[in-house]
N, C-alpha and C positions, 0 to 999 in steps of 0.2 A: 399346534401353532409353532411357527418358526420364530423364535425369540432371540434377539441379539442383546447381549448384556455387555455394557461398556460404560466406563472403564471397569474391568474386573481387577480390583486392587489386590488380589491374592499375590501378584508379582511385585507389589510395592515394597520399598525398603522399610517402611514403618510397620511395626507389628500390629498396631491398631487397625491400620488400613487393610492389612492382610486378613485379620479377623473379619472385617466388614466384607471383603471380597468373597471369602468363603461362605459367610452367612447368607448373602444374597444369592450366590450361585447355587448353594444347596437348596434354599427355599424355592427358587425359581425352577430348578431342575426337578423338584419333587411334585410340581403341579402336573396334573393329569393332561396328557396330550401335548406337552411342551417339548419341543426339540431345541436345545439350547446351544448357541454358539457365543463365544466371548471375544472381546478385544481387550488386551492387557493395558494396564495404566501407563506403561512406559512409552507407548505410542504418543500419549498426551504430553508427557514432560521431557522426553528425550530431545536434545538440541540437534535436530535433524533439519538442515536448511532446505531440504527438498520438500518438507511437509509445511504447508502454509500456516501462518499464525495471524489471523485477521486482527489488526490493531484497532480498527474502527468499524462501525456499522457499514459504512460505504465499502470498505475493503471486503467485508463478508458478502455483500451483495455482488461484488465483482467475482469472487470465488464461486458463488452459487451460479451465476450466469455462465461462467466458463464450464462448469460441470454440465449444465443444461445443453451447452453447445458441443458437448462430447470431448472436452479437454479435461484430462484427469487432474491437472494442477498439483501433481505430487501425491494424489490421494488414491493411487492404484490399489493399495492394500484394503482400504475401507469401503470404497464404492461398491464392489461386489457384495460385501456384507450387508450394506444398506439396501441394495437392490433385492437381495435374496431373503431378507427377513420380513416378517409380518408385523412385528412390533419391536421398538427399541426401548430397552429399559436401562436407564443411566443412573449410576451411583455418583452423586455430586460431590460428596465429601467436602473438603475445604478448597476445592480447585478454583473456584471463581473468586479471585482476589487480585489486586494490582501487583504488577511485577512478575507474574507467573504465566508462562505461555499455556500451561495446561488448561486453565479456565477458558481461554479464548478458543482453544481447539475443542473443548467440550461444547461450547456454545455453537461453534461451527458445525460439529457433527449433528447436534440436535436440530439445527436449522436445515441442514441438507436433508436429513431424514424426513422431517415434517413437510418442508416446502417443495423440495426438488423431487423426492421419492414418494411423497404422500403417505408416509407411514405413521401410525400412532406412536407417540413418544411419551414416556413417563420418566420424569427426573426426580429421583428420590434422595433422601439423606443429605440435604443441601445446607451448606453454610455460605453466606454471601457477604463479601466486603465490597461495598459500592462507593467507596471514597474516591475512586478515579472516574472522572466524567465519561470518558470514551467507553470504558468497560460498563459503566452503569447504563449508558445508552444501548449497548448491545443486549444487556440483560432485559431492559425495558421493551426491546423490540422482539426478542426471541422467546422469552419465557411465557408470555401470554398466549403464544401460538400453540404451546404444548398441551397435550391432553390431560396431564396431571403433573403438578409440582408439589413436592413434599419438602418442607423446611423444618430443620431439626431443633432450632432454638429461637428464643425471643428476640435477640438483637437482629438477627438476619430477617426474621419475619417482619419486624417493625420497619427495617430499612426498605424491604421490598414493598411493603404496603405504602410507605411514604413515596416511593418512586412511582409505583403504578397502583393508585388507589382502587381501581376497579378490578385488579387482578384476582383471579380465583386460585387459591392454594390451600393446602392443609398443613397443619403443624403437629408434629409429634417427635418424641425424643429419639436421639441416635440409637439405632438398634444394638449398638455396642453395650448398652445397659442390660441387655438380655444375657450377657456373659456371666457365668458363675466363676467367682474368683478361685484360683487354684489353691489347694491347701498349702499351709506353710511348709510342710515337709517336702513338697514337690518343687519348691523354689529353686533349689540347686540345679536340678535337671533342666528346668526351663531356662535358667540363666545361662546355661552352657550351650543352648541352641545356637547354631551358626547365625551370625547377624543379629542376635537378640538386642544388642545395644547400639547397633548401627543406626545412623540417621543420615541418609544420603546427602552429600557425598562423603561424609565422615565415617570412619570405621574405628571400632574399638578393639583392635587386635590385642590379644594376650590379656585382656581383662578377666580377672577371676573373681566372680561375685562371692566365692566361698571364703575369701580372705578379707581382712579389714579394708575399708575404702571410705572415701569422703565424697559426699554429694554436694555439688556446687550448682545453685540455681541462678537464673538470670531472667530478665524480661525485656522484650522488645519495646516496652514503654519508655525505655531510656535512650532509644536510638535518636540521635540528633540533639541530645542535651549535653551541655558541658558540665564540668565538675561543679557541684553545688546548685545546678539548675533544677527547677521544678519539672518532674516528668510530664506534668500536664502541658508543658510548653513544647513537648517533643513534636517534631515535624511529621507530617503525613506524606505518603507517596504522592508525587505530583505528576500529572500527565504533561511532560515537557514536550518540546518541539520534536515530534517524531521524525520530521524530514531531516533534521540535523543529527538526531541520535540513532537513526536507522532502526534496527531491531533491539536497541538497548533502552534501558529505563533509567530515569533519574529519580533518586530516592528522597531528596530533601529540598525544602524551600529556602534553606539558609544560603545566603549569597556569599560564595567564596570564589575567588578568581582562580580558575584552573584551566589549563590549555585543553582544547577540544572538548569543552564542556557544554552543557545545555544552555541554550540561549536565554532561557527564562530564569533558571535558578542557579546557574553558574557552578553546578556540581558535575563532576565527571559521570557520565551515564553508567548504569550498572544493571542492565536488564538480566534477569536470572531465569534459568530453566529450572525453577524451584520445584521440589516435590512436596 
């Protein structure tokens, strides 16, 4: 079987994603009779204006029709892979969430494989944030078409079940839990690996884990709150007027007057090619 594995997150800046990419590639490649090709994760999150990012279900339909009509739509790299495979296996990770282009490209690839190229599609290891209506509609339209959907935790499973009550999917834990923790004496060597503490686009150059250091934690629960505010009142991403914000995203419902801002929430757009 010619199997296409995408996104192969072994090229991802996050070490947890790299482990997942290696785990799935090794497991799939070990299957008898499988000939494996992969598409790296950077294709999904790289801010390349030539590669489409469908913002709505209708835009995804337009892209699919263009591919049917023989127009590549900036997908020259992936269309031959879809045409040549016999099954598409997708590692969902936390790609499908508001404000990140990678989730929309993942849904686009799954839809093209299933509907345009008539290939079986398995979407595994999936976390879903369905708080943005346009993204939720795409999920509701695309995921039920797939041959298997595997969700890795309760919150995403409940959200998907509420969105599509009749949807069939399976739930089991992130395969990262199969990893065996490294022994304490190996920590120093692991910590010195290139990029060990990087989180794209940030880099931790010259950090030495063998010397004393301080760990500072934070939470996105506080985004949108003022000093002394309750984090429960923090704002959620809003799907602002896409026509006015183009390929950018508006992150808060709090009304603040800013030039060139979203028509609804008055915040400057900040669409991100987040990883």
